[in-house]
C-alpha positions in Angstrom: 144.3 56.6 111.4 141.2 57.9 109.7 140.8 60.6 112.3 144.5 61.6 111.8 144.0 61.8 108.0 140.8 63.8 108.2 142.2 66.2 110.8 145.1 67.0 108.5 143.0 67.4 105.3 140.6 69.6 107.2 143.3 71.7 108.9 142.9 70.2 112.4 146.6 69.9 113.1 149.1 72.6 113.9 148.3 74.4 110.6 150.3 77.2 108.9 150.0 79.7 111.7 151.2 77.5 114.4 154.2 76.4 112.4 155.6 79.9 112.6 156.7 79.3 116.2 159.2 76.4 116.1 162.8 77.3 115.2 165.6 74.9 114.4 167.6 73.9 117.4 171.3 74.2 116.8 170.6 74.3 113.1 173.8 74.0 111.1 174.6 77.7 110.5 176.5 76.8 107.3 173.6 75.0 105.6 173.2 75.3 102.8 176.7 76.3 101.6 176.2 75.1 98.0 173.2 74.6 95.6 170.5 72.2 96.6 168.7 69.9 94.2 164.9 69.9 94.5 163.5 66.9 92.6 160.0 67.2 91.2 158.7 63.8 90.0 156.5 65.3 87.3 156.8 67.0 84.0 156.8 70.8 83.9 153.5 72.7 84.1 151.3 70.5 86.4 150.3 71.2 90.0 153.3 69.3 91.5 155.7 71.2 89.3 154.1 74.6 90.1 154.3 73.9 93.8 157.8 72.7 93.6 159.1 75.7 91.7 157.3 78.2 93.9 158.8 76.5 97.0 162.3 76.3 95.4 162.2 80.1 94.7 161.3 80.9 98.3 163.8 78.5 99.8 166.5 80.1 97.7 165.5 83.5 98.9 165.2 82.6 102.5 168.2 80.3 102.8 170.6 82.2 100.5 171.6 79.4 98.1 170.2 78.1 94.8 167.5 75.4 95.0 167.6 73.9 91.5 164.4 72.2 90.3 165.0 68.9 88.5 162.0 67.4 86.8 162.2 63.6 87.0 158.8 62.2 85.7 158.0 58.6 85.1 156.3 55.5 86.6 153.5 57.6 88.2 156.1 59.8 90.0 157.9 56.7 91.5 161.0 57.3 89.3 161.8 60.7 90.7 160.8 59.8 94.2 163.2 56.9 94.1 166.0 59.3 93.3 165.1 61.3 96.4 165.2 58.2 98.5 168.6 57.1 97.1 170.3 60.5 97.4 173.0 61.2 99.9 171.2 62.3 103.1 173.1 65.5 103.6 170.4 68.0 102.8 171.6 68.8 99.3 168.9 66.6 97.6 165.3 67.0 98.6 162.1 66.6 96.7 158.3 66.6 96.4 156.4 63.6 97.6 152.7 63.2 96.7 149.6 61.1 97.2 150.6 58.6 94.4 154.2 58.1 95.5 153.6 57.7 99.2 150.0 56.5 99.6 148.7 54.8 96.5 151.5 53.2 94.5 152.9 51.4 97.6 149.6 49.6 97.9 149.4 48.6 94.3 152.8 47.3 93.3 156.3 46.6 94.4 158.4 49.8 94.5 162.2 50.4 94.8 161.6 52.4 98.0 159.7 52.3 101.2 157.4 55.3 101.6 158.0 55.5 105.4 161.5 54.1 106.1 163.3 55.7 103.2 162.3 59.4 103.8 162.5 62.1 106.3 159.3 64.2 106.0 159.8 68.0 106.1 156.3 69.4 105.6 153.1 69.1 103.8 152.7 72.0 101.3 149.5 71.9 99.2 146.2 70.2 98.6 144.5 70.0 95.2 140.7 70.1 95.6 138.7 67.8 93.2 135.1 68.0 92.0 132.5 65.4 91.4 131.2 66.5 88.0 128.7 65.2 85.5 128.0 65.9 81.8 124.4 67.3 82.2 123.4 66.2 78.8 124.5 62.6 79.3 123.6 62.4 83.0 121.0 65.1 84.0 121.2 64.8 87.8 121.1 67.9 90.1 122.9 66.6 93.2 124.7 63.7 94.9 121.4 62.2 96.3 119.9 62.0 92.8 123.1 60.5 91.4 123.1 57.8 94.1 119.4 57.0 93.7 120.0 56.5 89.9 123.1 54.4 90.5 121.2 52.2 93.0 118.3 51.8 90.5 120.6 50.7 87.7 123.8 49.1 89.2 126.9 49.3 86.9 124.9 51.1 84.2 126.4 54.6 84.9 129.9 55.0 83.8 132.7 57.3 84.9 136.1 58.2 83.5 139.4 58.6 85.3 143.0 59.5 84.5 143.9 55.8 84.9 143.4 52.7 87.0 144.8 53.2 90.5 145.1 57.0 90.2 143.9 59.2 93.0 140.8 60.3 91.0 139.9 56.7 90.3 140.3 55.8 94.0 138.3 58.9 95.0 135.4 57.5 93.0 136.0 54.1 94.7 135.8 55.7 98.1 132.5 57.4 97.1 131.0 54.2 95.7 132.0 52.2 98.8 130.5 54.8 101.1 127.3 55.2 99.1 126.8 51.5 98.5 126.7 51.8 94.7 128.6 50.4 91.7 129.3 52.2 88.5 131.5 51.2 85.5 135.0 52.6 85.5 136.4 53.7 82.1 140.1 54.5 82.6 142.0 56.7 80.2 145.7 57.5 79.8 145.8 60.8 81.7 143.5 63.5 82.9 143.2 65.3 79.6 141.6 62.3 77.7 139.4 61.6 80.8 138.1 65.2 80.8 137.6 65.1 77.0 135.6 61.9 77.3 133.4 63.5 79.9 132.9 66.7 77.9 132.1 64.7 74.7 129.5 62.6 76.5 131.3 59.3 76.2 130.9 58.9 79.9 128.4 60.4 82.4 130.6 61.6 85.3 134.0 61.8 86.7 136.1 63.1 89.6 138.5 65.8 88.3 140.9 68.3 89.8 139.2 71.6 90.3 141.8 73.5 88.2 140.7 71.9 85.0 137.0 71.1 85.9 135.9 74.3 87.4 136.3 76.5 84.3 134.1 73.9 82.4 131.5 74.2 85.2 131.5 78.0 84.9 130.9 77.7 81.1 128.0 75.3 81.7 129.7 72.4 80.0 129.8 70.3 83.2 127.7 70.4 86.4 129.5 70.1 89.8 127.8 68.0 92.4 130.3 68.2 95.2 133.9 69.1 96.2 136.0 66.4 97.6 137.8 68.3 100.4 136.5 68.0 103.9 135.4 71.7 103.9 133.8 73.9 101.3 136.2 75.8 99.1 136.5 79.6 98.7 136.1 79.5 94.9 132.8 77.7 95.2 131.4 78.4 98.7 127.9 77.2 97.8 129.1 73.8 96.5 128.6 71.1 99.1 131.3 68.7 100.1 130.9 65.0 99.3 131.5 64.4 103.0 128.2 66.2 103.7 126.5 63.3 102.1 128.8 60.4 102.9 131.4 60.5 105.7 134.9 59.1 104.8 134.9 60.3 101.2 137.3 63.3 101.5 140.2 63.1 99.1 142.6 65.7 97.9 145.8 65.0 96.0 148.6 66.5 98.0 152.3 67.6 97.7 154.9 67.8 100.4 158.6 68.2 100.8 160.7 65.2 101.9 164.4 64.4 102.2 166.2 61.1 102.2 166.1 59.2 105.5 169.1 60.0 107.7 169.2 63.6 106.8 170.4 65.5 109.9 167.6 66.7 112.1 168.9 70.3 112.3 168.7 70.5 108.5 165.2 69.0 108.5 164.2 71.6 111.1 165.7 74.5 109.0 163.9 73.4 105.9 160.7 72.9 107.8 160.8 76.4 109.1 161.5 77.9 105.7 158.6 75.8 104.2 156.3 77.1 106.9 157.4 80.7 106.0 156.6 80.0 102.3 153.0 79.1 103.2 152.6 82.5 105.0 153.7 84.7 102.1 150.9 86.7 100.4 152.4 86.0 97.0 152.2 82.2 97.7 148.6 82.4 98.8 147.7 84.4 95.7 149.4 82.0 93.3 147.8 79.1 95.1 144.4 80.8 94.7 145.0 81.3 91.0 145.7 77.5 90.7 142.8 76.5 93.0 145.5 75.0 95.3 145.0 75.1 99.1 148.1 75.8 101.3 148.5 73.1 104.0 151.1 73.4 106.7 152.3 70.6 108.9 155.4 70.0 111.0 157.6 67.0 110.1 156.1 64.7 112.7 152.6 65.5 111.7 153.4 65.0 108.0 154.9 61.6 108.9 151.7 60.6 110.7 149.6 61.9 107.8 151.6 59.7 105.3 150.9 56.6 107.5 147.2 57.5 107.7 147.0 57.9 103.9 148.7 54.6 103.3 146.2 52.8 105.6 143.2 54.5 104.0 144.1 53.6 100.4 145.2 50.1 101.4 141.6 49.5 102.5 140.0 51.3 99.6 142.1 49.2 97.1 141.3 46.0 99.0 137.6 46.6 99.2 137.4 47.7 95.6 139.6 44.9 94.3 141.6 47.5 92.4 144.5 46.3 90.3 146.8 48.0 87.8 147.8 44.7 86.1 
């Protein structure tokens, strides 16, 4: 499972280019013959919403019918994702799955859907790189090794913020601590904005933050980046090492992918998968992703399904070992 997960995050599966080849077999020529709902389980403006709206515009152009974005935030994205699961499986309601809805929340609490049985994966779309960052005034360390040495010398004395208990950024820090054999004190906040402000204000020493919000602060000298959490180095900071270079098994990247309700006809899934693959090859898509520090990530439906299962298994173990609870 871990090898499957890492291969996908690192681009070791079919990838975007290879997805250009498959074509729907006996795809329903009339689909879609009316508007399609595309449910985004987040408020407007965030990474998930940006990805969903860009994809919806491309699907509309390629398939010739409106793809209407419906923002359905709530319960850490579970509310909107439940609506995808409960929709009629006819291809006219699809939506964006993510790391919380399909890998983390199912391991933390009871949900009104099954992340595997209730969905038909269509394709992985985007990864969100994260950065391990410190406030250099509060925690003047130059690299991961120095951070680990200080944490080992003073267990639980260093503190880190997160966007909330059980979020991907909290669990990313748990993965790091478990791999490095250190313990630090977790200070959860209600959202990434307050978490970042606490770090900038010196209330905490370090954090794991999405690159889109943390990298500008690094460039201004307000934060210091120690590592990126993707398996490979990123184009916007090619000299920044990955956390994996220091500790294997620490790669994490919040992801977004397109899913449909379970039972959606396979020809429709294949048609949507081909159009999603086409979306990831468009120069305008790649440029918009670059502007948002998003990474395009293509995967065929079967590969996306395997990736979801691997993510579920990974975070189940992280949560168990870290005794993580949201109660």
